[in-house]
Every structure is written in structure tokens, then in C-alpha cells.
C-alpha positions, 0 to 999 in steps of 0.5 A, a space after each residue: 804716381 798718378 794717384 797723387 794727382 787725384 783732384 786733377 784727374 777728377 777735374 778732368 773726368 768731370 770736364 770730359 762731357 764739355 771738352 768733347 762737346 757732348 754738353 755745350 761748353 761756354 767760353 769761360 767755365 768760372 763760377 759766378 761772382 755775386 756783387 751784392 754779397 761778394 760770394 762766388 756761386 757755382 754754375 752747372 759747368 763741369 769742373 771741380 771749383 763749380 762742383 765744390 760751390 754747388 756741394 758746399 754752397 756760396 763762399 768767398 774766394 779765400 774760403 774756396 781756395 782753402 777748401 780746395 787746398 784741404 781737399 788736395 792735401 787730404 787726397 795726397 794723404 789718402 794716396 800715401 796711405 794707399 801706397 803704404 797699404 799696397 806696398 807688399 802686393 806688387 813689386 
């Protein structure tokens, strides 16, 4: 069942260094909003939103939300496939 929360688990694992104060953790770990372009930019903070912005570049809040929802859907489909493939291995 935990496989269906893969993005949330990934977000937690990326956040662990900041949560346990191995790396300085700011009060707000949100991406920065560029007022001139109206786009979000990723910061060095460890969470899934900032990682997506650093990997795929600046984007609007709407397109970021769509990308993250697609990532959630694809990871759930992967977990359904993995569950289907491993059905006969254990009971």
C-alpha cells in the first residue's frame, strides 16, 4: 500500500537532511516567484516541488501543478503494474 504514496515518500526522503537539521532549513521551503516573468523558480531546498522546478526549469503555478499531478498518476500506474507483476510471488 505504501507504494501508492511513492511521490510523498520521495518528498520525505529528499526533505530528511533539512528536517533533521543536517542542512540549514529555512522557515518556508517554497519556490521563489519571479514578479517580472510571473514564473516560479526552484530553490535549493529539498522538496519535490523545488526538485521539479530545478529539473524542468521555470514554469507557472498551473503547469507545475499539472506536472506534479501527472507524476502522481504515473507513479500510481507504475505501482499498479508492479503489484500485478508481483501477485504470484507472495501471498
